[in-house]
C-alpha positions in Angstrom: 56.7 12.3 55.3 56.9 10.8 51.8 54.0 8.5 52.6 52.0 11.4 53.9 52.7 13.4 50.7 51.6 10.5 48.5 48.4 10.2 50.5 47.6 13.9 50.2 48.4 13.7 46.4 46.0 10.7 46.0 43.3 12.6 47.9 43.9 15.7 45.7 43.8 13.6 42.5 40.6 12.0 43.7 38.9 15.3 44.3 40.1 16.6 41.0 38.8 13.5 39.2 35.4 13.8 41.0 35.1 17.4 40.2 35.9 16.7 36.5 33.3 13.9 36.4 30.7 16.2 37.9 31.4 18.9 35.3 31.1 16.3 32.5 27.8 15.0 33.9 26.5 18.6 34.2 27.5 19.3 30.7 25.7 16.2 29.5 22.7 17.1 31.4 22.7 20.6 29.8 22.9 19.1 26.4 20.0 16.7 27.0 17.9 19.5 28.4 18.6 21.5 25.2 17.2 18.8 23.1 13.9 18.8 25.0 13.6 22.5 26.0 14.0 24.1 22.6 17.6 25.2 22.7 19.3 22.9 20.1 20.7 23.9 16.8 21.4 20.7 14.8 24.4 20.5 12.5 22.1 19.3 9.7 18.4 20.2 9.1 16.2 17.3 7.8 13.0 18.1 6.0 10.3 15.4 5.7 8.1 15.2 2.6 5.4 12.8 1.4 5.0 12.7 -2.4 1.6 13.9 -3.7 2.8 12.3 -6.9 5.8 10.1 -8.1 8.4 9.8 -5.3 11.4 9.9 -7.7 10.1 13.1 -9.2 9.7 14.8 -5.8 13.1 13.7 -4.7 14.7 15.5 -7.6 12.4 18.5 -7.4 13.2 19.4 -3.8 16.9 19.2 -4.1 17.2 22.9 -5.2 14.9 23.8 -2.3 17.2 22.1 0.2 20.3 23.8 -1.3 18.7 27.2 -1.1 17.7 26.7 2.5 21.2 25.6 3.3 22.5 28.9 2.0 19.9 30.9 4.0 20.3 29.0 7.3 24.1 28.4 7.1 23.8 24.7 7.8 23.3 21.7 5.5 19.7 21.0 4.7 18.5 17.6 3.4 15.1 16.7 2.0 13.9 13.3 2.9 11.0 11.6 1.1 8.9 9.4 3.3 6.3 6.8 2.5 3.4 8.5 4.4 2.6 11.3 6.8 2.8 8.9 9.8 6.4 8.3 9.0 7.1 12.1 9.0 5.3 12.6 12.3 7.2 9.8 13.9 10.5 11.1 12.4 9.8 14.5 13.9 8.9 12.9 17.3 12.2 11.0 17.4 14.2 14.1 16.3 15.3 12.6 13.0 13.2 15.2 11.0 13.2 18.8 12.0 10.9 20.4 9.4 7.7 18.6 8.3 5.4 19.4 5.4 2.3 18.1 7.0 -1.4 18.4 6.1 -3.7 19.8 8.7 -4.8 16.5 10.3 -1.2 15.1 10.4 -0.1 18.4 12.1 -2.9 18.1 14.7 -1.8 14.6 15.5 1.9 15.6 15.6 1.0 18.5 17.9 -1.0 16.3 20.2 1.7 13.5 20.4 5.0 15.4 20.2 4.2 19.2 20.6 5.1 19.8 17.0 4.7 23.5 16.2 3.1 25.0 13.1 4.9 27.9 11.5 3.6 28.4 8.0 0.9 27.2 5.7 0.2 27.2 2.0 -1.8 29.5 -0.2 -3.4 28.3 -3.4 -5.4 30.5 -5.7 -5.3 33.3 -3.2 -6.8 31.2 -0.4 -5.4 29.5 2.7 -8.2 26.8 2.7 -9.4 24.1 0.3 -11.9 21.3 -0.1 -11.8 17.6 -0.4 -13.6 15.8 -3.2 -15.3 12.4 -3.7 -14.2 10.9 -7.1 -15.9 8.0 -8.8 -15.7 6.4 -12.2 -18.0 8.1 -14.7 -19.7 4.8 -15.6 -20.0 3.5 -12.1 -23.7 4.4 -11.6 -22.8 6.0 -8.3 -24.9 9.2 -8.0 -24.8 10.1 -4.2 -22.9 9.5 -1.0 -25.6 6.9 0.0 -24.5 4.9 -3.0 -21.0 4.5 -1.5 -22.2 2.2 1.3 -20.6 -1.2 1.0 -18.1 0.0 -1.6 -14.3 0.1 -1.5 -12.7 3.4 -0.5 -9.3 4.6 -1.6 -7.6 7.2 0.6 -4.2 8.8 0.1 -3.2 8.2 3.7 -5.0 7.5 7.0 -3.6 10.9 8.3 -4.7 12.8 5.2 -7.1 15.7 6.1 -8.8 15.8 2.8 -8.3 12.2 1.9 -9.6 10.7 5.1 -10.6 12.9 8.1 -13.1 15.3 6.5 -14.8 12.7 4.3 -15.0 10.3 7.2 -16.5 13.0 9.4 -19.1 14.0 6.8 -20.2 10.4 6.2 -20.5 9.8 10.0 -22.7 12.8 10.4 -24.9 12.1 7.4 -25.4 8.4 8.0 -25.1 8.1 11.7 -22.2 5.7 11.8 -19.4 5.7 14.4 -16.8 3.7 12.4 -16.8 4.6 8.7 -14.3 1.9 7.7 -16.2 -0.9 9.5 -19.8 0.2 9.3 -20.1 2.0 6.0 -17.3 1.0 3.5 -16.5 -2.6 2.8 -12.8 -1.9 2.5 -10.4 1.0 2.8 -7.2 1.1 0.7 -4.4 3.4 1.8 -2.9 4.2 -1.6 0.1 6.3 -0.6 -0.7 9.6 -2.3 -3.6 11.5 -3.8 -2.8 10.6 -7.3 -2.4 6.9 -6.3 -5.9 7.0 -4.8 -7.3 8.1 -8.1 -5.2 5.5 -10.0 -6.7 2.8 -7.7 -10.1 4.0 -8.8 -9.1 4.0 -12.5 -7.7 0.5 -12.3 -10.9 -0.8 -10.7 -9.4 -1.5 -7.3 -11.6 1.1 -5.6 -15.1 2.5 -6.1 -14.4 5.9 -4.7 -11.3 8.0 -4.0 -11.2 11.0 -1.7 -8.5 13.6 -2.5 -7.9 17.4 -2.5 -9.7 19.4 -5.2 -8.8 18.7 -8.1 -6.0 16.1 -7.8 -7.0 14.6 -11.1 -5.1 17.3 -13.0 -1.8 15.9 -11.8 -2.6 12.7 -13.7 -3.6 14.1 -17.1 -0.2 13.5 -18.7 -0.2 9.9 -17.7 -3.9 9.4 -18.0 -5.1 11.8 -20.7 -8.8 10.8 -20.3 -8.9 11.0 -16.5 -11.3 13.9 -16.5 -13.7 12.1 -18.8 -13.3 8.7 -17.1 -14.2 10.1 -13.7 -16.6 12.5 -12.1 -16.9 14.5 -8.8 -19.6 13.2 -6.6 -19.4 16.1 -4.1 -17.2 18.1 -1.8 -16.6 18.4 1.9 -16.5 21.5 4.1 -13.5 23.9 3.8 -10.2 22.8 5.3 -7.2 24.9 6.4 -4.3 24.4 4.1 -1.2 22.3 4.6 1.6 23.3 7.0 5.3 23.7 7.4 5.8 22.6 11.0 8.9 22.2 13.1 10.1 20.2 16.1 10.0 22.0 19.5 13.6 21.0 20.2 14.9 23.6 17.7 16.0 26.9 19.4 13.9 30.0 18.9 16.5 31.6 16.7 16.6 28.7 14.4 12.8 28.5 14.2 12.6 32.1 13.2 15.4 31.8 10.6 13.5 28.8 9.1 10.3 30.8 9.0 11.9 33.9 7.4 13.8 31.8 4.9 10.5 30.2 3.6 8.7 33.5 3.6 11.5 35.0 1.5 10.6 32.4 -1.2 7.5 34.4 -2.0 9.8 36.9 -3.7 11.8 34.2 -5.5 9.9 32.8 -8.5 12.1 29.7 -8.9 11.5 28.7 -5.2 7.8 29.2 -5.4 7.7 27.2 -8.6 9.3 24.3 -6.7 6.6 24.5 -4.0 4.0 24.6 -6.8 5.6 21.6 -8.5 5.7 19.6 -5.3 2.4 20.5 -3.6 0.7 23.1 -5.8 1.5 25.9 -3.4 1.3 29.4 -4.9 2.5 31.2 -1.8 3.7 30.7 1.8 1.9 32.6 4.6 2.3 32.6 8.4 0.1 30.1 10.4 -1.0 29.8 14.0 -2.1 26.7 15.9 -5.6 28.3 16.3 -6.1 28.1 12.6 -6.5 24.4 12.9 -9.1 24.2 15.6 -11.8 23.0 13.1 -9.5 20.1 12.4 -9.1 19.3 16.1 -12.9 19.5 16.6 -13.5 17.2 13.7 -10.9 14.7 14.9 -12.2 14.8 18.5 -15.6 13.5 17.3 -14.2 10.1 16.5 -10.6 10.0 17.8 -11.4 7.0 20.0 -12.0 4.9 16.9 -8.5 5.7 15.6 -5.4 4.4 17.2 -2.8 7.2 16.8 0.0 4.9 17.8 -0.7 2.7 14.8 -0.5 5.6 12.4 
């Protein structure tokens, strides 16, 4: 009878252990699904930035922004300065960054690759669009886009909308080339920021820099004669402004809280001043994926010549 009781107890314990294991596995499965189906609420929110100017400056500048968002969202928020937009996109794809300050082209790439969602966009001077410019040295003798053939091109980042995508598209259309970097320019320098692209030009390391309009003003303190030493060769078509985008893994409640928190900054002069100091934003407005169709159409024209995985 004792042996029978022990056998029954062993069977009961085995069933209990198996049931517990199944519950644990089910719970793990639910947690994993949350990460991919948009039901997660991380214990810390990470924002990814790329400096448009000095990285040390932007790191200090965004700290109050992160603190204010922490108050609004009820979770710690950390601002992380990345080397380039590709790093922000990959960070969002891996779940290490939850909010990305992405220009239009980087957002389109992030959407295509990782289903990143746009929430908001910037407004500058009362407009939600801007232009790219071609900057050359005033004494260069370069007078037209045709004169740029065979020259060295400085871009802020290969995923920059104004610094790369729209100028590349315009040159392709005007001169009938399929690969701007191989067939038109002799060399392309990825400078790591709009101001750095212009510095490369000033230092004689590039013949032309493409940036947002007018990025030169950010350099006037360090380079007082930058406006006299350079000139604008021309402008591209209009481009939808930069975005605040989020990872799809965040739950809908958190996404909405993030959106409303940023929109509330429009009524807080100190917060908007931070956005202006970082990226020259005057206001934050709602955005929709359809706003960036012109960027997708532009990219689609030569996407086969760009390896997204290498960005």
